[in-house]
Rosetta silent file (secondary structure, phi, psi, omega in degrees, C-alpha in Angstrom):
SEQUENCE: TPYSSRSPSLPCSSVDMDVQMLTTGYWPVYPQHPSLILPAPLASHKANFESYYKTKYQGRRITWQFSLGQCIVKARFPKIVGQPRDLLISLCQTLVLLCFNADSDDSTGGYTIVDVMKKTGIEDRGEAERVLQSLSLGKEGTRVLTKIDRDEKNVDNNNTTPAGKTKKKKSKKVRRAVSDHDIFVFNTSFTSNSHRIKITNVQMKETAEERSKTHEAVTRDRLYLIDAAVVRIMKSRKTLDHRSLMAEVMNQLKFPATAVDIKKRVESLIEREYMERCDGDRSRYNYLA
SCORE:     score description
SCORE:     0.000 S_00000001
   1 L     0.000  110.748 -179.635  -10.075  101.762  154.173 S_00000001
   2 L   -74.484  131.302  177.624   -6.514  103.021  153.601 S_00000001
   3 L  -159.247  136.252  175.763   -5.258  102.469  150.070 S_00000001
   4 E  -141.381  139.749  178.835   -2.798  104.256  147.842 S_00000001
   5 L   -71.661   -6.603  178.620   -1.614  103.419  144.336 S_00000001
   6 L   -83.021    9.126  178.309    1.875  104.381  145.506 S_00000001
   7 L   -59.424  137.023 -177.871    2.125  101.004  147.217 S_00000001
   8 L   -63.655  -17.199 -179.175    5.480   99.326  146.362 S_00000001
   9 L   -78.955  -11.475 -178.789    3.642   96.157  145.320 S_00000001
  10 L   -98.661  151.324  179.769    2.030   97.970  142.372 S_00000001
  11 L   -64.107  151.102 -178.786    3.771   98.749  139.075 S_00000001
  12 L   -66.055  147.018  179.622    5.218  102.249  138.660 S_00000001
  13 L  -153.616  153.806  177.840    3.033  104.796  136.959 S_00000001
  14 L   -79.204   -5.216 -179.029    3.050  108.512  136.248 S_00000001
  15 L  -117.798  128.360  175.405   -0.440  108.667  137.791 S_00000001
  16 L  -104.039  150.145  178.767   -1.162  108.205  141.507 S_00000001
  17 L  -140.197  130.084  173.759   -4.589  107.358  142.899 S_00000001
  18 E  -113.842  141.493 -175.680   -5.931  107.471  146.453 S_00000001
  19 L  -120.237  136.110  172.954   -9.272  105.873  147.351 S_00000001
  20 L  -117.647  130.505 -179.669  -11.689  106.739  150.151 S_00000001
  21 L   -94.389  128.684  178.471  -14.423  104.274  151.060 S_00000001
  22 L  -111.877  144.237  179.767  -17.861  105.682  151.946 S_00000001
  23 L   -93.221  127.499  178.422  -20.631  103.731  153.660 S_00000001
  24 E   -58.932  135.207 -179.729  -24.007  103.724  151.915 S_00000001
  25 L   102.722  -26.984  177.891  -26.642  105.500  153.971 S_00000001
  26 L   -89.819  -14.446 -175.839  -24.254  107.919  155.669 S_00000001
  27 E  -121.323  153.705  177.082  -23.820  109.980  152.506 S_00000001
  28 L   -65.394  171.145  177.180  -26.294  111.660  150.127 S_00000001
  29 L   -85.681  129.365 -178.022  -27.128  110.180  146.737 S_00000001
  30 L  -114.135  157.813  177.733  -24.807  111.440  144.011 S_00000001
  31 L   -60.244  139.854  179.332  -25.079  111.302  140.203 S_00000001
  32 L   -98.961  139.745  175.635  -23.778  108.062  138.750 S_00000001
  33 L  -128.021   72.528 -172.763  -21.469  107.942  135.717 S_00000001
  34 L   -70.023  -17.273 -173.530  -21.160  104.194  135.063 S_00000001
  35 L  -105.940   15.499 -179.537  -19.912  104.547  131.488 S_00000001
  36 L   -59.227  138.401  178.267  -16.964  106.906  132.011 S_00000001
  37 L   -97.168   99.779 -176.920  -13.987  106.057  129.812 S_00000001
  38 L   -80.521  146.123  173.906  -11.007  106.264  132.165 S_00000001
  39 L   -63.550  156.262 -172.944   -7.464  106.738  130.821 S_00000001
  40 H   -52.994  -45.661 -179.539   -5.354  103.585  130.929 S_00000001
  41 H   -61.211  -41.669  179.065   -3.336  104.437  134.101 S_00000001
  42 H   -68.340  -40.367  178.809   -6.500  105.197  136.108 S_00000001
  43 H   -61.734  -37.681  178.661   -8.296  102.132  134.776 S_00000001
  44 H   -66.197  -45.132  178.186   -5.324  100.010  135.848 S_00000001
  45 H   -63.351  -38.230  179.056   -5.319  101.496  139.369 S_00000001
  46 H   -61.018  -45.887  179.096   -9.091  100.991  139.583 S_00000001
  47 H   -63.937  -39.454  179.077   -8.735   97.285  138.714 S_00000001
  48 H   -63.884  -40.887 -179.753   -5.898   96.908  141.240 S_00000001
  49 H   -67.288  -42.414  179.593   -7.984   98.442  144.011 S_00000001
  50 H   -59.648  -40.266  177.791  -10.999   96.258  143.247 S_00000001
  51 H   -65.876  -43.300  178.792   -8.776   93.174  143.464 S_00000001
  52 H   -61.862  -44.045 -175.163   -7.220   94.422  146.721 S_00000001
  53 H   -69.674  -40.632  179.188  -10.606   95.224  148.280 S_00000001
  54 H   -64.733  -33.029  177.821  -12.211   91.889  147.341 S_00000001
  55 H   -71.336  -36.968 -176.617   -9.275   90.082  148.916 S_00000001
  56 H   -80.645  -35.983 -177.446   -9.497   92.124  152.123 S_00000001
  57 L  -129.051  109.034 -178.651  -13.315   92.162  152.461 S_00000001
  58 L   -78.803  136.197  172.361  -15.301   89.173  151.274 S_00000001
  59 L    83.949    0.468  179.222  -18.853   89.717  150.018 S_00000001
  60 L   -91.694  146.092 -177.894  -18.797   93.515  149.854 S_00000001
  61 L  -110.015  133.259 -178.935  -19.896   95.347  146.708 S_00000001
  62 L  -100.888  130.736  171.540  -18.139   98.471  145.420 S_00000001
  63 L  -120.288  113.423 -175.947  -20.020  101.260  143.656 S_00000001
  64 L   -73.837  127.562  177.143  -17.669  103.902  142.290 S_00000001
  65 L   -99.317   78.116 -175.921  -18.777  107.494  142.946 S_00000001
  66 H   -64.423  -25.278 -178.863  -16.974  109.135  140.034 S_00000001
  67 H   -67.723  -16.853  178.203  -18.821  112.424  140.595 S_00000001
  68 H   -95.801   -3.196 -177.975  -16.840  112.867  143.852 S_00000001
  69 L   -67.039  134.934  177.009  -13.472  112.232  142.185 S_00000001
  70 E  -122.084  141.007 -176.805  -10.932  115.069  142.428 S_00000001
  71 E  -130.320  151.259  168.733   -7.750  115.335  140.357 S_00000001
  72 E  -113.775  111.223 -174.520   -4.571  117.390  140.265 S_00000001
  73 E  -111.232  127.548  175.696   -3.572  117.732  136.603 S_00000001
  74 E   -84.941  125.742 -176.422   -0.282  119.254  135.471 S_00000001
  75 E  -130.223  139.807  176.464   -0.886  121.422  132.409 S_00000001
  76 L  -110.885  139.643 -179.420    1.446  123.415  130.170 S_00000001
  77 L  -125.978  141.632 -176.291    0.289  126.492  128.253 S_00000001
  78 L   -56.626  -33.773 -175.839    2.104  128.253  125.378 S_00000001
  79 L   -84.972   -7.606 -177.825    1.922  131.676  127.063 S_00000001
  80 L  -109.209  116.143 -179.582    3.275  130.427  130.412 S_00000001
  81 L   -93.470  142.143  177.387    7.035  129.895  130.591 S_00000001
  82 L   106.652 -143.708 -175.064    8.548  127.658  133.233 S_00000001
  83 L   -67.768  148.422  176.162    6.882  125.079  135.444 S_00000001
  84 L   -67.477  160.639  178.167    3.493  123.619  134.470 S_00000001
  85 E   -92.604  146.361  176.281    0.404  124.722  136.340 S_00000001
  86 E   -94.872  117.559  178.095   -1.489  122.410  138.698 S_00000001
  87 E   -97.096  121.998  177.341   -5.197  122.319  137.864 S_00000001
  88 E   -96.134  102.675 -171.790   -7.447  121.246  140.744 S_00000001
  89 E  -139.501  168.377  179.236  -10.460  119.822  138.945 S_00000001
  90 E   -78.829  169.560  179.593  -13.048  117.062  139.115 S_00000001
  91 H   -62.872  -43.110  179.635  -12.683  113.694  137.412 S_00000001
  92 H   -64.040  -39.089  176.276  -15.204  114.615  134.698 S_00000001
  93 H   -62.877  -38.571  178.959  -13.376  117.890  134.046 S_00000001
  94 H   -62.304  -46.596 -179.067  -10.141  115.915  133.772 S_00000001
  95 H   -62.408  -37.086  178.537  -11.553  113.508  131.192 S_00000001
  96 H   -67.518  -43.680 -179.733  -12.838  116.435  129.117 S_00000001
  97 H   -63.755  -34.127  179.322   -9.476  118.230  129.243 S_00000001
  98 H   -63.286  -23.090  176.007   -7.669  115.068  128.151 S_00000001
  99 L   -63.479  -27.788 -176.276   -9.615  115.263  124.888 S_00000001
 100 L  -101.003   14.213 -179.938   -7.645  118.438  124.116 S_00000001
 101 L   -61.881  145.057 -177.352   -4.268  117.019  125.069 S_00000001
 102 L   -63.519  -21.540  179.641   -1.468  117.928  122.632 S_00000001
 103 L   -74.209  -13.789 -178.591   -0.784  114.223  122.119 S_00000001
 104 L   -82.975  126.533 -175.936   -4.214  113.829  120.485 S_00000001
 105 L   -69.651  -29.868 -173.327   -3.988  114.086  116.699 S_00000001
 106 L  -105.841   20.725 -177.225   -7.566  115.267  116.181 S_00000001
 107 L   -89.042  -15.346 -173.583   -7.779  117.843  118.982 S_00000001
 108 L   -67.573  -31.287 -178.682   -6.615  120.873  116.971 S_00000001
 109 L   -82.188   -4.372  179.863   -9.945  121.345  115.207 S_00000001
 110 L    84.235  172.624 -177.536  -11.862  121.368  118.466 S_00000001
 111 E  -134.331  150.503  169.832  -14.801  119.314  119.635 S_00000001
 112 L   -89.535  170.905  179.122  -18.542  119.701  119.957 S_00000001
 113 H   -64.031  -32.360  177.666  -20.367  118.619  123.092 S_00000001
 114 H   -65.667  -41.290  177.943  -21.466  115.466  121.245 S_00000001
 115 H   -62.112  -44.213 -178.352  -17.812  114.642  120.465 S_00000001
 116 H   -63.091  -41.805  179.758  -16.824  115.181  124.091 S_00000001
 117 H   -63.217  -38.204  178.908  -19.601  112.926  125.377 S_00000001
 118 H   -68.295  -40.424 -175.244  -18.486  110.120  123.043 S_00000001
 119 H   -76.995  -26.639 -176.956  -14.799  110.436  123.970 S_00000001
 120 H  -101.787  -21.166 -176.349  -15.366  110.649  127.753 S_00000001
 121 L    82.838   11.366  175.702  -18.381  108.386  128.253 S_00000001
 122 L   -77.740  107.425 -174.949  -20.360  111.154  130.001 S_00000001
 123 L   -84.386  -25.136 -179.693  -23.903  110.144  129.056 S_00000001
 124 L   -80.207  111.500 -177.356  -25.708  112.956  130.880 S_00000001
 125 H   -63.122  -36.983  178.776  -25.787  115.891  128.462 S_00000001
 126 H   -59.923  -41.892  178.880  -26.517  118.323  131.277 S_00000001
 127 H   -66.809  -42.588  178.435  -23.383  117.234  133.132 S_00000001
 128 H   -61.121  -39.898  179.309  -21.279  117.487  129.956 S_00000001
 129 H   -65.626  -42.658 -179.980  -22.610  121.004  129.357 S_00000001
 130 H   -64.544  -38.896  179.105  -21.827  122.081  132.928 S_00000001
 131 H   -64.627  -46.254  179.443  -18.278  120.723  132.670 S_00000001
 132 H   -64.263  -37.804  177.386  -17.617  122.529  129.377 S_00000001
 133 H   -63.865  -41.067 -178.316  -19.072  125.756  130.786 S_00000001
 134 H   -66.276  -31.934 -177.674  -16.823  125.564  133.846 S_00000001
 135 H   -86.161  -17.599 -175.250  -13.710  125.110  131.697 S_00000001
 136 H  -120.856  -22.396 -174.125  -14.537  127.807  129.125 S_00000001
 137 L  -124.683   17.533  179.220  -16.890  130.340  130.727 S_00000001
 138 L   -76.116 -166.226 -179.603  -15.707  130.503  134.339 S_00000001
 139 L   -70.723  163.129 -178.203  -14.072  133.421  136.070 S_00000001
 140 L   -57.843  136.226 -179.356  -10.931  135.028  134.666 S_00000001
 141 L    93.598    3.154  177.903   -7.869  132.848  135.114 S_00000001
 142 L  -127.952   -0.660 -174.614   -9.757  129.539  134.829 S_00000001
 143 L   -85.747   80.537 -178.474  -10.804  129.513  131.147 S_00000001
 144 L   -80.020  -13.485  173.958   -8.501  126.799  129.854 S_00000001
 145 E  -117.397  159.075  175.968  -10.862  126.142  126.929 S_00000001
 146 E  -118.739  131.166  178.731  -12.403  128.565  124.445 S_00000001
 147 E   -96.987  127.659  176.956  -16.027  128.279  123.339 S_00000001
 148 E  -112.228  112.801 -178.949  -16.840  129.228  119.740 S_00000001
 149 L   -64.712  151.863 -177.116  -20.542  129.789  119.201 S_00000001
 150 H   -56.113  -46.495 -178.278  -22.128  128.154  116.187 S_00000001
 151 H   -74.247  -30.563  179.825  -23.058  131.438  114.483 S_00000001
 152 H   -67.084  -35.141 -178.398  -19.744  133.098  115.374 S_00000001
 153 H   -66.291  -26.912 -175.186  -17.755  130.366  113.638 S_00000001
 154 L   -99.079   14.037  179.552  -19.594  131.005  110.387 S_00000001
 155 L   -66.742  136.830  178.948  -19.079  134.788  110.284 S_00000001
 156 L   -82.338  111.409 -178.006  -17.879  136.017  106.851 S_00000001
 157 L   -70.490  -14.220 -178.172  -14.590  137.779  107.457 S_00000001
 158 L  -102.749   27.176 -177.597  -14.792  139.486  104.032 S_00000001
 159 L   -71.597  116.492 -177.862  -18.071  141.253  104.718 S_00000001
 160 E  -128.648  161.931  177.959  -17.906  144.677  103.004 S_00000001
 161 L   -84.407  164.056  177.718  -20.276  147.526  102.200 S_00000001
 162 L   -56.529  -27.391 -179.011  -21.301  148.390   98.602 S_00000001
 163 L   -82.092   -0.362  177.829  -18.822  151.293   98.707 S_00000001
 164 L    91.463    3.983  179.113  -16.003  148.870   99.364 S_00000001
 165 L   -89.940  140.143 -179.552  -15.595  149.750  103.027 S_00000001
 166 E   -74.956  133.948  176.525  -15.254  146.952  105.516 S_00000001
 167 L   -71.216  142.240  176.362  -18.055  146.678  108.051 S_00000001
 168 L   -84.709  116.413 -178.018  -17.015  146.987  111.642 S_00000001
 169 L   -76.304  135.042  177.362  -17.970  143.787  113.393 S_00000001
 170 L   -81.012  136.935  176.978  -19.612  144.171  116.751 S_00000001
 171 L   -67.310  132.273 -175.087  -18.102  142.133  119.562 S_00000001
 172 L  -112.259  131.054  179.727  -20.538  139.439  120.468 S_00000001
 173 L   -72.599  135.425 -178.946  -20.893  137.992  123.955 S_00000001
 174 L   -68.627  133.719  178.473  -20.415  134.246  124.104 S_00000001
 175 L   -70.294  142.451  175.254  -23.611  132.348  124.906 S_00000001
 176 L   -78.078  -34.855  178.924  -23.627  130.297  128.112 S_00000001
 177 L   -66.313  145.992 -178.167  -25.977  127.724  126.621 S_00000001
 178 L  -111.746  121.319  176.258  -24.226  124.988  124.653 S_00000001
 179 L   -96.938  167.829 -178.685  -25.679  123.802  121.351 S_00000001
 180 L   -66.399  -17.095 -175.911  -24.694  120.634  119.513 S_00000001
 181 L  -102.763   -7.489  177.834  -22.803  122.713  116.909 S_00000001
 182 L   -65.798  144.633 -177.228  -20.729  124.922  119.246 S_00000001
 183 E  -110.144  138.415  175.246  -16.989  124.227  119.094 S_00000001
 184 E  -116.361  131.093 -179.634  -14.602  124.025  122.055 S_00000001
 185 E  -129.888  160.813  176.646  -10.846  124.436  121.552 S_00000001
 186 E   -67.870  133.384 -177.899   -7.800  124.573  123.812 S_00000001
 187 L   -82.388   95.001 -178.384   -7.127  128.141  124.963 S_00000001
 188 L   -71.930  -13.004 -179.981   -3.599  128.795  123.687 S_00000001
 189 L   -96.496    7.379 -176.051   -3.737  132.348  125.108 S_00000001
 190 L   -64.323  134.096  174.569   -4.377  131.203  128.680 S_00000001
 191 L  -138.546  151.194  176.788   -2.224  132.897  131.329 S_00000001
 192 L  -164.014  138.202  177.106   -2.230  132.824  135.122 S_00000001
 193 L   -83.598  -14.593 -179.224    0.202  133.876  137.843 S_00000001
 194 L   -79.746  138.556  177.200   -1.130  131.204  140.192 S_00000001
 195 L   -79.319  -38.079  177.336    0.719  127.908  140.326 S_00000001
 196 E  -109.976  123.341 -175.310   -2.352  125.994  141.579 S_00000001
 197 E  -119.448  117.084  178.348   -5.601  126.808  139.813 S_00000001
 198 E   -95.654  123.070  179.126   -8.900  125.510  141.163 S_00000001
 199 L  -112.830  108.100 -177.320  -11.672  125.270  138.579 S_00000001
 200 L   -81.862  135.185  178.431  -15.039  124.684  140.226 S_00000001
 201 L   -73.182  151.172  177.319  -17.650  122.797  138.250 S_00000001
 202 L   -69.205  127.369 -176.443  -21.003  124.467  137.596 S_00000001
 203 L   -78.473  138.682  177.715  -23.458  123.191  140.197 S_00000001
 204 L   -77.800  133.303  176.820  -26.635  121.506  139.048 S_00000001
 205 L   -80.884  118.520 -176.175  -29.832  123.143  140.279 S_00000001
 206 L   -82.706  128.360  177.993  -31.863  120.491  142.078 S_00000001
 207 L   -81.313  166.956  179.298  -35.582  120.493  141.370 S_00000001
 208 H   -62.099  -37.123  179.478  -38.223  119.789  144.017 S_00000001
 209 H   -66.860  -43.369  179.125  -38.876  116.384  142.432 S_00000001
 210 H   -65.699  -38.192  178.222  -35.175  115.467  142.460 S_00000001
 211 H   -63.532  -38.846  178.938  -34.865  116.643  146.064 S_00000001
 212 H   -66.546  -41.675  178.831  -37.807  114.442  147.012 S_00000001
 213 H   -64.334  -39.647  178.647  -36.282  111.407  145.266 S_00000001
 214 H   -63.275  -44.050  179.648  -32.970  112.006  147.029 S_00000001
 215 H   -62.592  -41.186  179.635  -34.698  112.226  150.406 S_00000001
 216 H   -64.805  -40.809 -179.339  -36.604  109.003  149.727 S_00000001
 217 H   -66.170  -42.885  179.112  -33.436  107.150  148.696 S_00000001
 218 H   -65.198  -41.949  178.974  -31.520  108.278  151.793 S_00000001
 219 H   -61.801  -42.888  179.965  -34.460  107.366  154.051 S_00000001
 220 H   -62.633  -43.908  179.001  -34.706  103.914  152.468 S_00000001
 221 H   -62.913  -37.285 -178.650  -30.974  103.254  152.955 S_00000001
 222 H   -71.690  -29.947  175.511  -31.195  104.340  156.590 S_00000001
 223 H   -62.251  -42.048  178.371  -34.098  101.979  157.258 S_00000001
 224 H   -62.028  -38.716 -179.526  -31.888   99.077  156.185 S_00000001
 225 H   -69.070  -35.999  175.714  -29.148  100.260  158.554 S_00000001
 226 H   -65.179  -44.605  177.551  -31.590  100.454  161.475 S_00000001
 227 H   -56.885  -46.499 -177.956  -32.805   96.935  160.694 S_00000001
 228 H   -63.137  -39.754  179.817  -29.229   95.657  160.574 S_00000001
 229 H   -65.661  -43.223  179.867  -28.370   97.312  163.913 S_00000001
 230 H   -62.981  -46.993 -179.422  -31.436   95.852  165.672 S_00000001
 231 H   -63.871  -40.584 -179.758  -30.797   92.336  164.337 S_00000001
 232 H   -62.391  -43.029 -179.625  -27.097   92.541  165.212 S_00000001
 233 H   -67.932  -46.610 -178.627  -27.844   93.565  168.798 S_00000001
 234 H   -66.021  -35.087  178.240  -30.603   91.007  169.316 S_00000001
 235 H   -65.337  -33.527  179.718  -28.494   88.217  167.836 S_00000001
 236 H   -78.946  -40.563 -174.620  -25.764   89.035  170.333 S_00000001
 237 H   -92.698  -19.490  179.608  -27.977   89.562  173.397 S_00000001
 238 L    70.643  -50.389  176.755  -30.716   87.014  172.559 S_00000001
 239 E  -138.626  142.310 -174.617  -33.203   88.784  174.863 S_00000001
 240 E  -160.240  145.241  178.121  -33.437   92.488  175.716 S_00000001
 241 E   -81.722  162.160 -172.388  -35.925   94.970  177.112 S_00000001
 242 H   -60.620  -45.025 -176.482  -37.298   97.774  174.931 S_00000001
 243 H   -64.628  -42.419 -179.907  -35.475  100.655  176.633 S_00000001
 244 H   -66.845  -38.288  178.429  -32.060   98.961  176.481 S_00000001
 245 H   -62.993  -44.975  179.780  -32.586   98.009  172.833 S_00000001
 246 H   -60.463  -43.337 -178.238  -33.446  101.587  171.893 S_00000001
 247 H   -64.653  -43.106 -178.382  -30.366  102.920  173.687 S_00000001
 248 H   -68.950  -37.959  178.505  -27.992  100.429  172.052 S_00000001
 249 H   -64.157  -46.605  179.521  -29.404  101.027  168.565 S_00000001
 250 H   -62.583  -32.517  179.411  -29.058  104.807  168.898 S_00000001
 251 H   -70.038  -31.469 -178.052  -25.510  104.339  170.148 S_00000001
 252 H   -83.920  -29.837 -176.694  -24.560  102.286  167.076 S_00000001
 253 L   -71.833  141.232 -179.067  -26.177  104.459  164.427 S_00000001
 254 L   -98.980    5.409  178.089  -24.008  107.161  162.870 S_00000001
 255 L  -130.325  157.515 -178.260  -26.935  109.311  161.752 S_00000001
 256 L   -67.671  130.213  177.599  -29.784  110.924  163.742 S_00000001
 257 L  -139.625  140.950 -179.247  -32.754  108.600  164.308 S_00000001
 258 L   -90.762  163.512  177.709  -35.815  109.080  166.493 S_00000001
 259 H   -63.509  -32.733  178.957  -37.322  106.557  168.867 S_00000001
 260 H   -64.435  -42.155  178.628  -40.388  106.441  166.612 S_00000001
 261 H   -59.707  -46.766 -177.627  -38.217  105.415  163.608 S_00000001
 262 H   -67.400  -40.087 -179.951  -36.575  102.595  165.553 S_00000001
 263 H   -61.628  -39.766  177.890  -39.889  101.393  167.033 S_00000001
 264 H   -62.597  -39.794  179.596  -41.363  101.129  163.510 S_00000001
 265 H   -70.169  -33.960  175.975  -38.407   99.009  162.378 S_00000001
 266 H   -63.118  -44.472  177.959  -38.752   96.779  165.449 S_00000001
 267 H   -60.613  -40.241  179.165  -42.422   96.204  164.572 S_00000001
 268 H   -64.448  -41.098  179.487  -41.407   95.389  160.991 S_00000001
 269 H   -67.635  -33.895  176.153  -38.798   92.873  162.194 S_00000001
 270 H   -65.701  -41.935  177.869  -41.400   91.227  164.481 S_00000001
 271 H   -63.002  -34.277 -179.449  -43.761   90.881  161.496 S_00000001
 272 L   -89.578    5.823  172.557  -40.958   89.285  159.476 S_00000001
 273 L    65.198   36.816  170.194  -40.221   86.938  162.409 S_00000001
 274 L   -85.811  -24.645 -179.179  -36.683   88.091  163.151 S_00000001
 275 E  -154.165  170.373 -179.341  -37.724   88.662  166.785 S_00000001
 276 E  -148.018  160.614  174.680  -40.738   88.382  169.083 S_00000001
 277 E   -83.220  146.882  177.250  -42.183   89.857  172.254 S_00000001
 278 L   -70.509  142.644 -178.879  -41.923   87.845  175.464 S_00000001
 279 L   -64.170  -42.709 -176.622  -45.230   86.293  176.561 S_00000001
 280 L   -83.094  -20.121 -176.766  -44.904   87.375  180.178 S_00000001
 281 L  -140.062  105.130 -174.749  -43.397   90.812  179.504 S_00000001
 282 L   -71.396  -11.954  179.828  -44.523   92.738  176.370 S_00000001
 283 L   -93.865    7.336  179.801  -41.694   95.270  176.818 S_00000001
 284 E  -119.687  144.762 -177.305  -39.025   92.584  176.330 S_00000001
 285 E  -118.386  148.208  174.296  -37.955   91.012  173.030 S_00000001
 286 E  -115.371  142.392  176.075  -36.505   87.614  172.119 S_00000001
 287 E   -84.820  134.517  178.818  -34.314   86.956  169.096 S_00000001
 288 L  -102.180  116.638 -178.164  -35.573   84.246  166.734 S_00000001
 289 L   -69.856    0.000    0.000  -32.733   82.248  165.208 S_00000001
């Protein structure tokens, strides 16, 4: 479904949005973020698209896959003179970075992971932690945020020995794990020679149980699509032999399906009285209106 927020019928905005429609069952199951707090321009474009789509396609339901959203964010840094840098980041990374925008009055003191989750609507703590890690602990040239460990923030800068000599503080490596008390601040020392900077989010490690649930969900969605294809063909042809039905179903499906899978769905549809076998020829099916 082609759609762009740059359409002349929509009000002007400093933010552009392009939408790609995915068909359920053809794509894997992705994490849902139903409570994300979108900035006003994006929320407006989202509402405009929903209105446009409902007008164009009656009866279809939209489920936003925010975890697949990609953004190009223009960012200015004190140490970089000239044009702003283009950050290629995910939607969740964008929402987190907006918390540290210079226009925000309370961003100078930094935020904890709990603060970030409240301001962005990211309810999954694991996802919030991965986003903050990617923005502060990634490879050199991508650390647009700085992580201050809980114990590091409370170090006594006036720590001296009994003889009056100042102790030499050992440099401490920043922890990757994020606690509720760690502080994240905007990295005012950030520099990069690249004009476009891609910051990849930390990938979640899928457990065997999660992998099994994903496989079950995809299989279930594909069963519905096989059912729909069989009913659509039989409704059009009214009567059809088994071999021709199998060939037409496989031709319509956009994912790999075996003859055994389709035969099981045909049996299920016969049990639910969507179709029946012909009395004189058991290899031929009739559609039941």
